[in-house]
KOLDREN-974159 format. One line per field, with one value per residue (C-alpha): x, z negated, y negated; residue in one letter. Coordinates in pm, 1 decimal, padded with zeros to 6 digits, always signed. Layout:
% KOLDREN-974159
u	c(X, ...) $
w	c(Z, ...) $
v	c(Y, ...) $
res	c(A, ...) $
END
This chain:
% KOLDREN-974159
u	c(-00004.0, +00139.7, +00232.9, +00033.0, +00174.4, +00171.6, +00336.8, +00636.5, +00610.5, +00669.3, +01004.5, +01118.1, +01052.6, +01269.2, +01552.1, +01528.5, +01514.2, +01797.9, +02027.5, +02185.6, +02024.0, +02193.1, +02240.0, +02459.8, +02559.9, +02771.0, +02635.7, +02785.4, +02964.0, +02774.3, +02805.1, +02740.4, +02469.8, +02259.7, +01891.4, +01767.8, +01561.1, +01674.5, +01429.7, +01337.6, +01541.1, +01845.2, +01826.8, +01776.5, +02076.3, +02288.3, +02193.9, +02234.6, +02587.6, +02668.4, +02789.3, +02516.2, +02221.7, +01880.2, +02027.8, +02214.6, +01888.2, +01669.4, +01930.5, +01983.1, +01626.3, +01578.7, +01865.5, +01664.6, +01373.7, +01546.0, +01691.7, +01427.5, +01103.2, +01214.0, +01459.7, +01540.6, +01234.8, +01045.8, +00775.4, +00586.2, +00515.2, +00602.2, +00389.5, +00594.3, +00906.9, +00839.0, +01092.9, +01155.2, +01236.2, +01608.4, +01565.2, +01347.1, +01577.6, +01884.6, +01665.5, +01585.2, +01985.6, +02025.2, +01767.8, +01953.8, +02278.5, +02131.8, +01988.5, +01620.7, +01483.3, +01097.3, +01095.2, +01189.0, +01056.3, +01298.9, +01481.8, +01302.9, +01191.5, +00826.2, +00615.3, +00210.8, -00062.2, -00155.5, -00504.3, -00330.2, -00285.8, +00064.0, +00126.9, +00342.7, +00344.5, +00248.2, -00112.5, -00299.6, -00469.1, -00604.9, -00434.5, -00646.8, -00561.8, -00902.6, -00687.0, -00383.7, -00447.8, -00560.1, -00285.5, -00439.8, -00132.0, -00260.6, -00141.9, -00371.6, -00374.2, -00201.2, +00056.4, +00092.8, +00147.5, +00414.9, +00601.5, +00552.8, +00720.8, +01031.1, +00941.1, +01037.7, +00762.3, +00964.3, +00688.1, +00346.1, +00290.2, +00096.0, -00232.9, -00544.8, -00695.3, -00992.0, -00886.2, -01012.5, -01362.3, -01436.2, -01510.8, -01583.3, -01354.5, -01048.6, -00675.7, -00562.6, -00237.2, -00320.6, -00387.4, -00366.1, -00113.7, +00142.8, +00075.4, +00076.9, +00234.3, +00451.1, +00485.2, +00842.2, +00869.9, +00733.4, +00722.8, +00415.7, +00211.6, -00011.2, +00066.8, -00315.5, -00509.0, -00552.4, -00234.9, -00060.5, +00205.2, +00284.0, +00306.1, +00548.2, +00744.0, +00821.1, +00875.6, +01163.6, +01287.4, +01218.8, +01125.5, +01153.6, +00789.6, +00474.2, +00119.0, -00176.2, -00566.9, -00830.4, -01215.8, -01213.2, -00873.8, -00679.2, -00385.0, -00384.5, -00431.2, -00130.4, +00074.8, +00030.4, +00110.3, +00435.1, +00569.6, +00500.3, +00340.8, -00005.2, -00215.1, -00573.0, -00660.6, -01003.5, -01213.3, -01178.9, -00818.1, -00665.0, -00805.8, -00954.0, -00937.7, -00799.7, -00775.6, -00994.4, -01287.6, -01488.1, -01685.4, -01707.7, -01833.5, -01510.9, -01219.4, -00930.6, -00554.2, -00271.8, +00112.7, +00267.1, +00591.0, +00854.1, +00826.8, +00546.3, +00779.6, +00805.8, +00407.1, +00342.3, +00594.6, +00420.2, +00045.9, +00158.6, +00224.7, -00056.2, -00332.4, -00537.6, -00852.8, -00926.4, -01240.7, -01302.0, -01339.1, -01608.0, -01523.6, -01222.5, -01365.1, -01251.3, -00908.9, -00702.3, -00846.6, -00769.1, -00450.9, -00137.9, +00221.9, +00202.4, +00562.7, +00542.0, +00531.9, +00575.6, +00666.3, +00729.7, +00559.1, +00226.4, +00032.6, +00080.6, -00228.8, -00437.1, -00704.1, -00722.4, -01004.8, -00873.1, -01118.9, -01128.3, -01363.6, -01163.5, -00857.1, -00939.5, -00820.1, -00469.4, -00232.7, +00038.7, -00137.3, -00274.5, +00062.3, +00194.8, -00102.4, -00076.6, +00303.8, +00167.8, -00058.9, +00248.3, +00442.6, +00139.9, +00116.3, +00498.9, +00426.8, +00168.5, -00152.4, -00468.4, -00626.2, -00985.8, -01137.3, -01394.9, -01595.8, -01929.6, -01748.6, -01908.8, -02268.2, -02445.5, -02148.4, -02363.8, -02624.5, -02314.9, -02176.4, -02512.9, -02569.0, -02201.2, -02220.6, -02524.3, -02316.5, -02045.0, -02235.0, -02440.8, -02126.6, -01897.0, -02162.1, -02205.9, -01861.1, -01670.7, -01896.9, -01814.0, -01437.3, -01414.3, -01632.1, -01307.5, -01053.7, -00886.5, -01073.4, -00839.4, -00992.9, -01290.2, -01468.5, -01673.0, -01896.8, -01882.2, -02111.5, -01838.6, -01580.0, -01777.0, -01799.4, -01445.1, -01355.5, -01567.0, -01410.7, -01063.9, -01169.4, -00859.7, -00658.3, -00885.0, -01128.6, -00839.8, -00857.1, -01153.2, -01489.9, -01618.7, -01965.8, -01903.3, -01907.2, -02224.5, -02421.8, -02273.1, -02428.1, -02775.2, -02782.1, -03043.2, -02820.1, -02742.9, -03131.7, -03227.2, -03412.2, -03253.6, -02907.9, -02982.7, -03102.3, -02837.8, -02583.8, -02725.7, -02765.6, -02382.4, -02291.7, -02477.3, -02363.7, -02001.0, -01981.7, -02240.6, -02330.3, -01996.1, -01677.3, -01848.5, -02080.3, -01742.5, -01504.6, -01798.0, -01918.6, -01565.2, -01430.0, -01126.4, -00939.6, -00860.0, -00954.2, -00697.6, -00683.1, -00438.6, -00493.7, -00493.6, -00393.8, -00057.1, -00062.5, -00218.3, -00088.9, -00161.8, -00383.2, -00521.5, -00773.6, -00950.6, -00901.8, -00829.7, -00838.8, -00935.9, -01036.6, -00998.3, -00910.7, -00982.6, -01004.9, -01084.1, -01452.2, -01587.0, -01302.8, -01349.0, -01740.5, -01725.8, -01437.1, -01250.5, -00845.1, -00705.9, -00291.6, -00119.8, +00208.9, +00396.4, +00363.7, +00551.9, +00559.1, +00390.0, +00624.3, +00819.3, +00515.1, +00442.0, +00123.4, +00022.0, -00174.0, -00432.4, -00504.3, -00839.7, -00940.9, -01248.2, -01311.3, -01052.5, -00821.4, -00547.1, -00241.9, -00370.4, -00393.3, -00009.5, +00091.8, -00035.4, +00126.7, +00446.9, +00475.6, +00394.5, +00651.1, +00916.3, +00855.0, +00818.9, +01049.5, +00908.5, +00956.6, +01210.3, +01331.2, +01214.5, +01443.1, +01260.6, +01225.6, +01044.8, +00796.8, +00690.8, +00801.5, +01165.8, +01189.1, +01204.8, +01460.5, +01795.4, +01896.5, +01642.8, +01815.7, +01712.8, +01571.0, +01849.2, +01844.5, +02129.0) $
w	c(-00016.7, +00077.2, -00212.4, -00318.1, -00306.0, -00680.1, -00729.7, -00501.0, -00690.9, -01020.9, -00850.5, -00762.2, -01134.5, -01248.2, -01026.3, -01173.2, -01540.7, -01517.2, -01408.8, -01661.9, -01669.5, -01588.6, -01910.0, -02067.9, -02330.0, -02153.8, -02158.6, -02400.9, -02248.2, -02223.7, -02515.2, -02453.2, -02649.2, -02622.3, -02672.2, -02575.0, -02877.9, -03104.0, -03393.5, -03499.4, -03798.6, -03580.9, -03355.3, -03654.8, -03817.0, -03488.4, -03475.6, -03840.3, -03839.7, -03526.0, -03299.4, -03070.4, -03011.4, -02877.8, -02531.5, -02522.3, -02615.7, -02335.0, -02072.8, -02136.3, -02154.6, -01826.4, -01702.6, -01792.1, -01657.9, -01285.2, -01322.2, -01462.6, -01368.6, -01030.4, -00911.5, -01029.7, -01169.6, -01033.1, -01347.9, -01231.2, -01609.4, -01591.7, -01390.1, -01455.3, -01681.4, -01843.7, -01708.9, -02051.4, -02210.9, -02221.3, -02318.2, -02610.0, -02697.6, -02732.3, -02938.9, -03173.0, -03154.8, -03274.5, -03577.8, -03701.0, -03695.9, -03866.9, -04146.9, -04056.0, -03989.1, -03943.6, -04045.4, -03898.0, -03525.9, -03524.2, -03176.4, -03075.7, -02740.3, -02680.7, -02375.7, -02377.2, -02160.8, -01868.1, -02016.4, -02281.5, -02233.3, -02272.6, -02205.1, -01886.6, -01512.1, -01526.9, -01456.2, -01651.0, -01396.8, -01562.2, -01255.0, -01012.4, -00717.1, -00833.7, -01088.0, -00929.1, -01027.8, -01366.8, -01514.5, -01838.8, -02008.3, -02334.1, -02595.6, -02718.7, -03101.6, -03134.6, -02902.2, -03086.0, -03407.2, -03234.3, -03137.1, -03480.2, -03608.3, -03377.6, -03120.9, -02765.3, -02504.9, -02241.7, -02002.7, -01908.8, -01873.0, -01610.4, -01666.1, -01538.7, -01356.0, -01532.4, -01849.0, -01677.5, -01662.1, -01310.6, -01180.0, -01322.2, -01042.5, -01132.0, -01144.1, -01517.7, -01459.9, -01129.2, -01051.6, -00713.2, -00868.4, -01030.8, -00849.2, -01014.8, -01378.1, -01361.6, -01694.9, -01810.6, -01927.3, -01558.7, -01300.5, -01125.7, -01448.0, -01576.8, -01824.4, -01945.4, -01961.2, -01982.7, -02164.3, -01947.4, -01856.0, -02252.4, -02306.1, -02039.2, -02126.6, -02478.7, -02421.9, -02181.7, -02397.5, -02182.2, -02483.1, -02858.0, -02908.2, -02684.1, -02736.2, -02578.2, -02617.4, -02658.8, -02604.8, -02647.6, -02628.7, -02425.4, -02709.1, -02842.8, -02523.1, -02364.9, -02707.7, -02738.0, -02357.0, -02379.4, -02716.5, -02881.4, -03213.1, -03131.8, -03396.7, -03311.1, -03582.3, -03753.0, -03505.2, -03662.3, -03796.1, -03499.7, -03283.8, -02931.0, -02825.1, -02468.1, -02396.9, -02084.6, -02268.5, -02207.6, -02543.7, -02824.8, -03036.0, -02976.3, -02841.3, -03018.4, -02935.9, -03147.4, -03131.8, -02940.7, -03045.3, -03104.9, -03475.0, -03742.0, -03938.0, -03591.1, -03520.1, -03895.1, -03915.7, -03579.3, -03703.5, -04003.7, -03746.4, -03550.5, -03841.7, -03960.5, -03893.6, -03586.4, -03622.7, -03261.5, -03292.3, -03570.0, -03606.2, -03771.3, -04070.6, -04290.9, -04168.7, -04386.0, -04708.8, -04533.3, -04405.0, -04602.4, -04546.3, -04359.2, -04356.4, -04764.4, -04966.9, -04686.4, -04813.8, -04700.6, -05047.4, -04951.4, -04869.1, -05160.5, -05314.4, -05046.6, -04895.5, -04507.3, -04277.0, -04013.2, -03686.4, -03617.2, -03315.3, -03129.7, -03069.0, -02704.2, -02480.9, -02401.1, -02593.9, -02615.7, -02768.1, -03053.5, -03118.5, -03160.5, -03392.2, -03600.6, -03637.9, -03760.7, -04008.8, -04146.8, -04190.6, -04340.4, -04609.4, -04672.6, -04762.3, -05036.7, -04838.8, -04907.0, -04578.9, -04502.1, -04221.0, -04050.8, -03786.2, -03754.8, -03626.6, -03278.7, -03395.1, -03216.0, -02978.0, -02664.7, -02820.9, -02913.8, -02551.5, -02415.1, -02629.7, -02612.3, -02240.3, -02281.3, -02520.4, -02279.6, -01969.4, -02118.8, -02326.2, -02012.3, -01811.5, -02078.9, -02226.4, -01879.9, -01739.1, -02089.0, -02021.5, -01655.1, -01734.7, -01925.5, -01650.1, -01470.1, -01127.9, -00890.7, -00994.2, -00756.6, -00935.1, -01210.7, -01272.7, -01286.3, -00960.7, -00817.9, -00888.8, -00727.2, -00411.4, -00432.1, -00431.0, -00140.4, +00064.2, -00051.6, +00000.1, +00186.4, -00159.1, -00442.9, -00328.7, -00155.4, -00391.2, -00630.3, -00629.6, -00837.7, -00955.7, -01342.2, -01233.2, -01041.5, -01328.3, -01567.7, -01319.3, -01340.2, -01733.4, -01861.6, -02125.7, -02515.3, -02597.1, -02434.9, -02679.0, -02515.6, -02586.7, -02923.8, -03015.0, -02825.0, -03015.0, -03379.9, -03275.0, -03159.8, -03476.5, -03689.7, -03512.3, -03504.3, -03847.5, -04100.6, -03960.6, -03797.8, -03986.1, -04318.3, -04335.6, -04250.8, -04521.4, -04806.8, -04695.6, -04714.1, -04969.6, -04761.9, -04711.8, -04355.4, -04043.6, -03811.4, -03493.3, -03155.9, -02998.4, -02643.2, -02407.2, -02210.3, -01929.3, -01619.0, -01270.9, -01125.7, -00832.3, -00659.4, -00441.5, -00694.0, -00995.3, -01355.5, -01535.0, -01850.4, -02063.8, -02452.4, -02695.4, -02781.4, -03101.8, -02985.1, -02933.6, -03300.4, -03440.6, -03147.3, -03148.1, -03551.9, -03526.4, -03764.8, -03790.6, -03569.7, -03537.2, -03310.8, -03404.2, -03192.2, -03306.8, -03023.4, -02649.0, -02420.2, -02141.3, -02206.1, -02224.9, -02536.8, -02748.7, -03065.4, -03384.9, -03483.2, -03842.2, -03849.2, -04157.1, -04296.3, -04202.7, -04328.7, -04455.4, -04178.3, -04438.1, -04578.3, -04216.7, -04144.9, -04479.6, -04364.6, -04019.8, -04142.3, -04409.6, -04120.5, -03878.9, -04138.8, -04180.5, -03819.1, -03636.5, -03317.6, -03089.6, -02800.2, -02545.4, -02225.4, -01948.2, -01625.5, -01460.1, -01120.0, -01230.4, -01524.1, -01334.1, -01352.5, -01731.5, -01659.8, -01391.2, -01478.0, -01112.0, -01061.9, -01106.5, -01300.5, -01138.9, -01062.6, -01243.3, -01065.4) $
v	c(+00001.7, -00360.0, -00535.4, -00853.0, -01222.5, -01228.9, -00921.0, -01083.9, -01404.6, -01157.6, -01008.2, -01374.7, -01454.7, -01163.8, -01265.6, -01629.0, -01509.2, -01311.0, -01577.6, -01808.3, -02139.0, -02468.6, -02625.4, -02899.2, -02616.4, -02358.0, -02023.7, -01765.3, -01495.8, -01166.8, -00926.8, -00592.9, -00437.8, -00098.1, -00177.0, +00192.8, +00337.0, +00061.3, -00022.3, -00381.1, -00361.2, -00230.3, -00525.0, -00731.6, -00629.8, -00632.7, -01023.4, -01089.9, -00945.3, -01186.7, -00915.8, -00991.5, -01277.9, -01293.7, -01413.9, -01076.2, -00881.2, -01065.2, -01008.0, -00641.8, -00598.6, -00775.8, -00579.8, -00235.6, -00387.5, -00437.2, -00091.6, +00138.7, -00049.5, -00193.7, +00046.6, +00397.6, +00575.6, +00248.6, +00268.4, -00028.7, -00110.2, -00456.6, -00713.9, -01026.4, -01177.8, -01507.5, -01771.1, -01940.5, -01599.1, -01686.2, -02066.3, -01946.5, -01686.3, -01963.5, -02171.3, -01852.9, -01806.1, -02152.5, -02117.5, -01789.3, -01971.7, -02271.4, -02000.9, -02054.0, -01704.7, -01662.3, -01305.0, -00971.9, -01049.9, -01353.0, -01339.3, -00965.8, -00945.8, -00850.1, -00755.7, -00841.0, -00618.5, -00881.7, -00946.9, -01134.0, -01493.7, -01677.3, -02023.8, -02075.6, -02039.2, -01644.9, -01565.6, -01318.8, -01099.4, -00801.8, -00651.3, -00809.9, -01047.6, -01241.9, -01402.9, -01469.7, -01862.5, -01788.2, -01972.5, -02153.3, -02269.5, -02161.4, -01888.6, -01615.2, -01642.9, -01333.8, -01480.7, -01786.8, -01578.9, -01373.2, -01692.5, -01855.6, -01567.2, -01589.3, -01340.2, -01384.8, -01311.4, -01129.2, -01079.5, -00894.3, -00540.9, -00374.0, -00210.7, -00023.0, -00287.3, -00481.4, -00222.3, +00067.5, -00050.0, -00119.2, +00239.9, +00575.5, +00723.4, +00519.6, +00609.6, +00509.4, +00257.5, +00144.8, -00221.2, -00407.3, -00662.6, -00389.0, -00080.2, +00233.4, +00286.1, +00635.7, +00839.1, +00791.9, +01181.5, +01293.9, +01066.9, +01214.9, +01234.1, +00960.7, +00692.2, +00675.4, +00351.7, +00114.3, +00002.0, +00210.6, -00018.2, -00114.6, +00238.2, +00347.1, +00029.2, +00078.9, +00437.0, +00312.6, +00049.5, -00215.3, -00415.0, -00374.5, -00338.9, -00384.0, -00507.5, -00316.7, -00378.2, -00094.8, -00059.2, +00303.2, +00493.8, +00232.2, +00203.0, +00546.7, +00758.7, +00578.3, +00584.3, +00976.9, +01037.2, +00819.4, +00967.7, +00648.7, +00501.5, +00321.6, +00137.1, +00033.8, -00211.5, -00252.8, -00437.5, -00801.8, -00779.3, -00932.2, -01220.8, -01149.1, -01515.4, -01559.9, -01230.0, -01103.0, -00866.4, -00586.8, -00540.6, -00825.7, -00523.8, -00270.9, -00490.8, -00510.8, -00563.8, -00357.6, -00260.6, +00014.7, +00091.8, +00386.4, +00410.1, +00325.8, +00095.0, -00124.6, -00087.7, -00195.5, -00501.6, -00623.3, -00593.2, -00788.0, -01085.1, -01012.6, -00974.2, -01301.0, -01475.3, -01705.7, -01952.9, -01896.9, -01518.2, -01452.0, -01106.9, -01188.3, -01379.8, -01125.0, -01081.5, -01331.4, -01158.9, -00822.3, -00863.8, -00727.5, -00675.4, -00335.0, -00264.0, -00236.8, +00070.9, +00305.6, +00619.4, +01004.2, +01121.4, +00909.3, +01206.0, +01424.4, +01562.7, +01347.5, +01508.2, +01532.7, +01640.3, +01860.3, +01809.7, +02180.5, +02177.5, +01885.5, +02074.8, +02143.8, +02442.3, +02394.2, +02650.7, +02411.2, +02122.7, +02380.1, +02522.0, +02148.4, +02072.6, +02388.0, +02277.6, +01917.0, +02094.1, +02270.2, +01944.1, +01795.8, +02079.3, +02059.3, +01708.4, +01810.8, +01717.9, +01927.5, +01988.1, +02059.1, +02209.2, +02049.0, +02239.0, +02012.2, +01672.0, +01691.8, +01632.3, +01336.0, +01289.2, +01339.0, +01059.0, +00837.9, +00842.4, +00699.6, +00459.3, +00332.5, +00339.1, +00079.0, -00127.6, -00156.0, -00246.9, -00498.4, -00666.7, -00643.7, -00858.2, -01136.2, -01136.9, -01147.2, -01427.7, -01605.8, -01565.8, -01661.8, -01983.0, -02090.4, -02019.5, -02304.1, -02443.7, -02266.2, -01918.3, -01925.1, -01609.2, -01745.0, -01456.6, -01052.3, -01111.0, -01309.5, -01033.0, -00771.1, -01023.0, -01050.0, -00720.7, -00645.7, -00905.5, -00788.2, -00405.3, -00331.3, -00411.3, -00420.0, -00104.4, +00102.8, +00389.9, +00358.6, +00169.4, -00054.7, +00127.9, +00013.1, -00351.0, -00301.0, -00140.4, -00400.9, -00663.6, -00531.3, -00552.1, -00787.1, -00951.2, -00952.8, -01012.9, -00708.1, -00495.5, -00161.5, -00296.1, -00405.0, -00069.9, +00110.5, -00142.5, -00042.3, +00332.3, +00360.3, +00187.4, +00450.2, +00730.0, +00663.8, +00499.5, +00614.1, +00924.1, +01015.0, +00920.0, +00816.8, +01124.4, +01331.7, +01162.8, +01175.3, +01505.8, +01681.5, +01428.0, +01355.8, +01017.9, +01051.6, +01243.9, +01416.5, +01574.1, +01605.8, +01272.1, +01364.5, +01642.7, +01618.4, +01384.4, +01484.6, +01432.5, +01109.2, +01107.1, +00793.2, +01024.7, +01205.6, +00998.5, +01072.8, +01424.1, +01336.2, +01628.3, +01737.7, +01656.5, +01290.4, +01141.9, +00781.6, +00746.3, +00745.9, +00504.0, +00298.1, +00246.8, +00219.6, -00032.0, +00156.1, +00180.0, +00483.7, +00573.1, +00819.0, +00929.0, +01179.2, +01548.9, +01731.6, +01828.5, +02046.4, +02140.2, +01831.2, +01597.4, +01427.2, +01477.3, +01282.1, +01354.3, +01092.5, +00970.5, +00795.8, +00597.2, +00385.4, +00026.4, -00197.4, +00098.4, -00007.5, +00027.7, +00349.5, +00482.7, +00353.1, +00474.6, +00821.3, +00793.9, +00702.9, +00995.5, +01228.3, +01067.1, +01112.6, +01469.1, +01579.1, +01337.5, +01433.8, +01148.3, +01209.9, +00955.6, +00998.5, +01165.5, +01030.1, +01368.4, +01356.1, +01595.9, +01809.8, +02139.7, +01991.9, +02011.8, +02404.8, +02380.2, +02276.9, +02234.4, +01955.3, +01639.0, +01366.5, +01028.0, +00790.9, +00492.0, +00238.7) $
res	c(M, Q, K, S, S, S, R, L, A, V, L, T, L, L, T, A, C, A, A, P, A, V, S, Q, T, P, E, P, A, A, R, A, V, S, V, E, E, Q, S, I, S, D, L, G, R, M, M, D, S, G, S, V, G, S, V, D, L, V, R, E, Y, M, D, R, I, R, K, I, D, R, Q, G, P, S, L, N, S, V, I, A, V, M, P, D, A, M, S, E, A, R, L, R, D, A, E, R, K, A, G, K, L, R, G, P, L, H, G, I, P, V, L, I, K, D, N, I, E, A, A, G, P, V, P, T, T, A, G, S, N, A, L, S, A, N, I, T, D, R, D, A, P, L, V, A, R, L, K, A, A, G, A, I, I, L, G, K, T, N, L, S, Q, W, A, N, I, R, S, T, S, S, T, S, G, W, S, S, V, G, G, L, V, K, N, P, Y, A, L, D, R, N, A, C, G, S, S, S, G, S, G, A, A, A, A, A, S, L, A, A, I, T, I, G, T, E, T, D, G, S, I, T, C, P, A, S, M, N, G, L, V, G, F, K, P, T, V, G, L, V, S, R, T, H, I, I, P, I, S, H, S, Q, D, T, A, G, P, M, A, R, S, V, M, D, A, A, I, T, L, T, V, L, A, G, S, D, P, A, D, P, A, T, Q, Q, A, D, S, R, R, T, D, Y, A, K, N, L, S, R, D, Y, L, R, G, V, R, I, G, V, L, A, D, R, T, G, G, N, A, G, V, K, A, A, F, A, N, A, L, G, H, L, S, A, L, G, A, V, L, V, E, I, A, D, S, R, T, G, L, E, E, L, R, E, A, E, R, K, V, L, M, T, E, L, K, A, D, M, N, G, Y, L, A, T, T, P, A, G, V, S, S, R, T, L, A, D, L, I, A, F, N, K, S, Q, A, A, T, E, L, A, W, F, D, Q, D, Q, F, E, I, A, E, S, Q, K, G, L, D, D, P, E, Y, I, E, A, L, A, K, S, R, K, L, A, G, E, K, G, I, D, R, L, M, K, Q, H, D, V, R, F, L, I, G, P, S, N, G, P, A, W, L, S, D, L, V, N, G, D, N, F, G, P, P, S, Q, S, Q, M, A, A, V, A, G, Y, P, H, I, T, V, P, M, G, A, V, S, G, L, P, V, G, L, S, F, I, G, K, Q, W, A, D, H, D, V, I, K, A, G, Y, A, F, E, Q, A, A, G, A, R, V, A, P, A, Y, R, P, H, A, N, A, L, A, D, P, A, Q, P, L, A, I, V, E) $
END
């Protein structure tokens, strides 16, 4: 498929950003630094020692983006880099030299999903050429929080176009702006959606951490399939303002990282109330330092509900899950088997669909009304028309049936929507997670997050299958973390912990304890396909 003009502009930005900027102060000589698999704390210690600066980190991550994302494996996980990243790094280095540290993210490069706005000349596109002029020059509150904490916004990650809500036959990770994201563990496998680029980029160490968004599974699925920790917060803990929406009932942003500690450090910065987002009214009173009191011993004596009826049929996933249960038992957790967790799921699926379709139309129309005048699509109906007029690029691989269904909805005052919203929340919360926890007297629910990554197939679309633990937590708005628990034929699989509303810190503590015992994360090898994992003669993807 022909690359779009916005994609070519991104490549130009990458080249421009990699070159030293002209300034009156001579650019410091480049210092060698290895950023692969390095944690936030590791990078902070390097900068504290004076051996490297934030400028060196930005330079190294940009070099990795060039070698791994643009060349070599060509992951297509990064849509754009920010042209001010290097100048911001210089400022953070100067502050560090003056003893003015803003916190653990000071000088740390971060990639954000390209449905999240950040000030500057890079558009926020949601992967669609319809928003190629969407340069709002405003920071989403979560971006403002990252910047205030000293983080460097390195760039924007690719995503499933429109956060995977356009079509029921879509291929996760594909956008007309960024192309198809590849899974760094096996390049012919899917990175899962919609935060596919954030997942692949974090796994490949193209930034210290990445930020994804989730409506239902879009943080936890790509995190699981890319060997990461992914945390979906309680809805309302993190602001959604200036994030291209799907559903005000379920949307949230959250961290994707190579360790629970890094995710916790990042969530501490992201969390907080925003007057423009009513859902966050309690966030300031609920937020805490999520990196504190993390301990391997946290799960001793804790009762955990094992979702035994949600393990799927893959023998490799079952074996990895059994191994994970062994780690939890060794940690002193009390495991309680639950065999009736699927009650009401079919009704929940139908109710959630009605909610998402109705809110997509209302929320998208509201967002588009705030975009710059250069954005010609001002409503969902306009987007549908744009896609038809640009079918060669926008509709090349799959249709827009979800958009069309959403456009047919009556609005937020429709009695059918109001009923579906109440029903979905009750089935997921009161009769779902809350019932299971109370009935079995457990603090958490666990299960395999997802199966191993499927083959990417632009013709036939995604091949989602069981297991998946995302729906109840997504609809109820409850916290959900996935942590690496092993691999199936070299493809990562994760373990999910789900907790009650506002129990975000407890869920993170549980994930941390398991992570310390399991130690299951393995860096990607960029094999061309999963079969190569069993074939020593098959060469690795070349990274030049």
